Short mmCIF file of the C-alpha atoms (twelve columns), coordinates in Angstrom:
data_MODEL
# 
_entry.id   MODEL 
# 
loop_
_atom_site.group_PDB 
_atom_site.id 
_atom_site.type_symbol 
_atom_site.label_atom_id 
_atom_site.label_alt_id 
_atom_site.label_comp_id 
_atom_site.label_asym_id 
_atom_site.label_seq_id 
_atom_site.Cartn_x 
_atom_site.Cartn_y 
_atom_site.Cartn_z 
_atom_site.pdbx_PDB_model_num 
ATOM 1   C CA . MET A 1   0.024  -0.057 -0.008 1 
ATOM 2   C CA . ASN A 2   1.503  3.294  -1.083 1 
ATOM 3   C CA . LEU A 3   0.316  6.452  0.927  1 
ATOM 4   C CA . GLY A 4   1.982  8.809  -1.433 1 
ATOM 5   C CA . PHE A 5   5.252  9.306  0.322  1 
ATOM 6   C CA . ASN A 6   8.593  7.660  0.309  1 
ATOM 7   C CA . ARG A 7   10.567 7.367  3.604  1 
ATOM 8   C CA . SER A 8   13.855 8.111  1.841  1 
ATOM 9   C CA . ASN A 9   12.587 11.635 1.195  1 
ATOM 10  C CA . TYR A 10  12.877 12.385 4.818  1 
ATOM 11  C CA . LEU A 11  16.321 11.103 5.338  1 
ATOM 12  C CA . PRO A 12  18.165 14.349 4.619  1 
ATOM 13  C CA . GLY A 13  16.081 16.238 7.064  1 
ATOM 14  C CA . ILE A 14  16.635 13.554 9.741  1 
ATOM 15  C CA . ILE A 15  20.359 13.703 9.201  1 
ATOM 16  C CA . ALA A 16  20.521 17.566 9.257  1 
ATOM 17  C CA . GLY A 17  18.527 17.543 12.503 1 
ATOM 18  C CA . THR A 18  20.839 15.076 13.998 1 
ATOM 19  C CA . VAL A 19  23.928 17.082 13.051 1 
ATOM 20  C CA . ALA A 20  22.372 20.285 14.478 1 
ATOM 21  C CA . VAL A 21  21.633 18.472 17.840 1 
ATOM 22  C CA . ALA A 22  25.186 16.946 17.943 1 
ATOM 23  C CA . THR A 23  26.739 20.398 17.286 1 
ATOM 24  C CA . ILE A 24  24.895 21.990 20.142 1 
ATOM 25  C CA . ALA A 25  25.762 19.177 22.566 1 
ATOM 26  C CA . ILE A 26  29.358 19.145 21.666 1 
ATOM 27  C CA . GLY A 27  29.598 22.994 21.503 1 
ATOM 28  C CA . GLU A 28  28.661 23.373 25.211 1 
ATOM 29  C CA . PRO A 29  30.156 20.664 27.263 1 
ATOM 30  C CA . ALA A 30  28.587 20.048 30.719 1 
ATOM 31  C CA . MET A 31  30.998 20.429 33.651 1 
ATOM 32  C CA . ALA A 32  30.117 18.636 36.747 1 
ATOM 33  C CA . LYS A 33  30.344 20.564 40.066 1 
ATOM 34  C CA . THR A 34  32.372 19.157 42.908 1 
ATOM 35  C CA . ALA A 35  30.472 18.124 46.047 1 
ATOM 36  C CA . ARG A 36  31.726 21.210 47.861 1 
ATOM 37  C CA . GLU A 37  30.421 23.500 45.031 1 
ATOM 38  C CA . VAL A 38  27.021 21.742 45.093 1 
ATOM 39  C CA . ALA A 39  26.870 22.047 48.984 1 
ATOM 40  C CA . ARG A 40  27.720 25.883 48.747 1 
ATOM 41  C CA . ILE A 41  24.680 26.344 46.530 1 
ATOM 42  C CA . ALA A 42  22.297 23.810 48.233 1 
ATOM 43  C CA . VAL A 43  22.899 24.295 51.935 1 
ATOM 44  C CA . PRO A 44  21.747 27.929 52.109 1 
ATOM 45  C CA . THR A 45  18.686 27.486 49.973 1 
ATOM 46  C CA . THR A 46  17.379 24.033 51.233 1 
ATOM 47  C CA . VAL A 47  14.858 24.045 54.205 1 
ATOM 48  C CA . GLN A 48  13.282 21.418 56.344 1 
ATOM 49  C CA . ILE A 49  9.554  21.810 56.945 1 
ATOM 50  C CA . ASN A 50  8.278  20.198 60.144 1 
ATOM 51  C CA . ASN A 51  4.530  19.687 60.826 1 
ATOM 52  C CA . THR A 52  3.904  20.562 64.471 1 
ATOM 53  C CA . LEU A 53  0.810  18.232 64.615 1 
ATOM 54  C CA . ALA A 54  2.381  15.210 62.903 1 
ATOM 55  C CA . SER A 55  6.163  14.870 63.114 1 
ATOM 56  C CA . ASP A 56  6.056  12.230 60.486 1 
ATOM 57  C CA . LYS A 57  4.367  14.595 57.883 1 
ATOM 58  C CA . GLY A 58  7.181  17.026 57.214 1 
ATOM 59  C CA . GLY A 59  9.492  17.316 54.335 1 
ATOM 60  C CA . SER A 60  11.884 19.755 52.559 1 
ATOM 61  C CA . GLY A 61  11.756 22.614 50.250 1 
ATOM 62  C CA . VAL A 62  13.862 25.152 48.381 1 
ATOM 63  C CA . ILE A 63  14.065 28.871 48.868 1 
ATOM 64  C CA . ILE A 64  13.234 30.305 45.413 1 
ATOM 65  C CA . ALA A 65  12.571 34.038 46.227 1 
ATOM 66  C CA . LYS A 66  13.064 36.573 48.932 1 
ATOM 67  C CA . LYS A 67  11.354 39.994 49.289 1 
ATOM 68  C CA . GLY A 68  12.392 41.800 52.395 1 
ATOM 69  C CA . LYS A 69  11.832 39.403 55.283 1 
ATOM 70  C CA . ILE A 70  9.428  37.161 53.221 1 
ATOM 71  C CA . TYR A 71  10.818 33.997 51.728 1 
ATOM 72  C CA . THR A 72  9.061  31.883 49.116 1 
ATOM 73  C CA . VAL A 73  9.762  28.226 49.438 1 
ATOM 74  C CA . LEU A 74  8.991  25.631 46.790 1 
ATOM 75  C CA . THR A 75  7.924  22.284 48.173 1 
ATOM 76  C CA . ALA A 76  5.774  19.337 47.298 1 
ATOM 77  C CA . ASN A 77  1.982  19.658 48.088 1 
ATOM 78  C CA . HIS A 78  1.884  16.607 50.350 1 
ATOM 79  C CA . VAL A 79  4.342  18.342 52.772 1 
ATOM 80  C CA . VAL A 80  1.889  21.245 53.464 1 
ATOM 81  C CA . ILE A 81  -1.551 19.668 52.590 1 
ATOM 82  C CA . ASN A 82  -3.097 20.095 56.026 1 
ATOM 83  C CA . PRO A 83  -4.401 23.640 56.294 1 
ATOM 84  C CA . ASN A 84  -4.939 23.259 60.066 1 
ATOM 85  C CA . SER A 85  -1.251 22.489 60.806 1 
ATOM 86  C CA . GLU A 86  1.413  24.918 61.836 1 
ATOM 87  C CA . TYR A 87  4.798  24.425 60.442 1 
ATOM 88  C CA . VAL A 88  8.395  25.089 61.626 1 
ATOM 89  C CA . ILE A 89  10.796 25.967 59.031 1 
ATOM 90  C CA . VAL A 90  14.537 25.048 59.702 1 
ATOM 91  C CA . THR A 91  17.216 26.518 57.608 1 
ATOM 92  C CA . SER A 92  20.967 26.134 57.770 1 
ATOM 93  C CA . LYS A 93  21.169 29.217 59.841 1 
ATOM 94  C CA . VAL A 94  17.902 29.894 61.691 1 
ATOM 95  C CA . ILE A 95  15.050 27.928 63.206 1 
ATOM 96  C CA . SER A 96  11.718 29.817 63.200 1 
ATOM 97  C CA . GLU A 97  8.005  29.358 63.067 1 
ATOM 98  C CA . LYS A 98  6.473  30.603 59.882 1 
ATOM 99  C CA . GLU A 99  3.123  30.863 58.354 1 
ATOM 100 C CA . ILE A 100 2.831  28.759 55.259 1 
ATOM 101 C CA . THR A 101 0.326  29.602 52.498 1 
ATOM 102 C CA . SER A 102 -0.141 26.932 49.826 1 
# 
């Protein structure tokens, strides 16, 4: 059954696309960071979120923004799913009770 096209007609386009992708990947090599470099970035931005009503229901998050004394933390929904709970946020420097809005 002939559907009006020939697979070999697409071969030059496929090869050209493959060459372009390979050029981009080779042109910008990825450089892995050392464990110390990763820690320098991760430690100040990672927080622990503790549920005061259920100690087994906490989790972690990442600080993604700061405006004055207000920090925005990105976390999974299951960490802060209970609207009746209070949460304690633990950072690498400060322990404080914070109001969390989801």
